[in-house]
C-alpha positions, -999 to 999 in steps of 0.1 A, spaced: 225 233 74 207 203 59 196 198 23 176 171 6 191 157 -26 178 129 -48 197 99 -61 177 72 -80 145 81 -63 161 81 -29 158 113 -9 190 118 9 195 143 37 229 158 33 243 174 65 270 200 68 299 188 89 328 211 95 340 221 60 325 191 43 292 171 39 280 139 55 253 112 51 239 89 78 250 53 80 215 42 69 213 65 39 248 55 27 237 19 29 205 27 9 226 46 -17 250 18 -22 222 -8 -22 237 -28 7 227 -35 43 238 -13 72 256 -44 85 278 -45 54 286 -8 60 293 -15 97 317 -44 88 336 -21 64 340 4 92 350 -20 119 370 -46 99 389 -19 79 397 1 110 431 12 96 414 26 65 385 45 81 395 72 106 370 87 130 366 124 123 379 120 88 359 93 71 331 91 97 319 105 130 294 98 157 265 121 166 240 119 194 205 115 179 173 118 199 142 95 196 108 112 196 90 80 208 72 76 175 100 61 154 115 95 144 152 104 151 163 140 153 196 158 160 179 181 186 161 169 217 123 166 213 100 191 230 93 179 265 56 188 262 53 163 233 57 134 256 85 119 235 114 99 248 146 117 256 167 86 250 197 93 228 215 71 204 250 75 189 246 72 152 273 70 125 276 96 98 299 93 68 318 123 54 323 129 18 357 113 20 343 83 37 315 78 11 340 78 -17 364 54 1 335 30 8 326 31 -29 360 16 -38 359 -10 -10 325 -25 -14 318 -53 -39 312 -36 -72 276 -38 -85 259 -14 -110 243 4 -80 275 8 -60 293 21 -90 265 45 -98 263 58 -62 301 62 -60 301 81 -93 272 103 -80 291 109 -48 323 118 -67 305 143 -89 281 158 -64 297 156 -30 333 164 -40 323 193 -62 317 225 -42 298 239 -72 271 214 -66 266 224 -30 228 226 -23 214 261 -24 184 271 -4 161 301 -8 176 316 22 210 315 5 196 337 -23 180 361 2 214 364 20 233 368 -12 214 384 -41 244 380 -63 239 342 -62 208 346 -85 228 366 -110 256 340 -109 231 312 -114 215 331 -144 250 336 -159 258 299 -155 224 290 -171 231 313 -200 266 298 -205 250 263 -205 225 274 -232 252 289 -253 273 258 -250 243 236 -259 236 257 -289 272 255 -300 273 217 -297 240 214 -316 253 236 -344 286 216 -345 266 183 -347 247 196 -377 279 208 -393 296 175 -388 266 153 -398 280 143 -432 314 134 -417 298 114 -390 277 95 -415 308 89 -436 328 76 -406 300 51 -398 303 39 -434 340 34 -430 336 15 -398 319 -13 -417 345 -13 -445 370 -41 -452 402 -23 -445 425 -2 -468 414 7 -502 429 23 -534 426 61 -536 405 58 -567 380 37 -547 381 63 -519 370 89 -544 339 68 -551 330 65 -514 334 103 -509 313 112 -539 278 124 -530 263 148 -556 232 155 -536 255 171 -509 277 189 -533 305 164 -530 312 156 -567 346 141 -574 364 114 -593 397 96 -592 417 122 -612 401 151 -594 408 136 -560 445 128 -568 449 165 -580 432 178 -549 453 157 -525 485 169 -543 472 205 -539 466 200 -502 500 185 -496 488 150 -488 504 134 -519 536 143 -537 539 151 -574 542 114 -582 510 106 -562 530 90 -534 518 100 -498 540 123 -478 560 105 -451 542 123 -422 509 108 -434 525 74 -435 538 79 -400 503 89 -388 489 56 -402 467 73 -429 484 53 -457 501 19 -462 519 2 -490 507 -31 -503 530 -53 -524 516 -61 -559 534 -87 -580 534 -83 -618 551 -99 -648 570 -80 -674 565 -88 -711 598 -107 -711 585 -130 -684 604 -115 -655 584 -115 -623 586 -83 -603 571 -66 -573 557 -31 -569 542 -14 -539 508 4 -543 498 31 -517 465 24 -501 445 46 -478 437 30 -444 404 31 -426 420 56 -402 431 78 -431 397 76 -448 380 90 -417 407 115 -406 410 130 -441 373 130 -449 365 164 -434 394 182 -451 387 166 -485 349 171 -484 352 207 -475 378 213 -503 356 194 -528 325 214 -519 344 247 -521 357 239 -556 322 228 -567 305 260 -553 300 285 -582 318 318 -577 299 350 -580 316 374 -604 320 409 -589 
């Protein structure tokens, strides 16, 4: 069975060969954006890598005398030539192998990726109208896959809307200048229009409540290990003139992004008025 598939405005005739698929030498060259000579050199010079019957095969093709080539002899009454020509066809395995051997260009990479996704995936096998007529269940299966796709798209769209404030915050953090004090973090989180109203003291209390900070406002060790916090040395001088060094916990850019969703949801929940029953 033959099927026409499209790649970058190229109509490719995919042939069925044993339990796999194949493309003609010319169409493989067109797909990769190289000459047939380049494909031929790959096949002949890399003889140990390309095995006949595995990566490629020969097939007798018939000329119709008008420039056309077919896999069946032309009708004698048409006056066409009965000359045959052995042509090379590449199997799915051969196309993928070629894709890794040819000099990489944007087109060779794109065609190799298309081949990997399309030809190697049996779910993408071309379906004809006759297939549906022979197996009515195919239409039901196709409808179910379509419904699943719609459901997944709706789920992703809803998730994108839900995560919008966190994504926007993450983009803000990406342009920040490193670790900051937790009090400054409260200022960046605060957004009254979105119901995220907090300050330094409220944020410290909330982070203790959520088990992120200990009673003394020091981060738990597991969050330090995860890279959410770091300690920065801060020199100070006592009234008696003694110079000392303390370490202040700062929240890293990673911690700012990773903790944002949990904190924002907790802040909004606390700021939402409760309806008395």
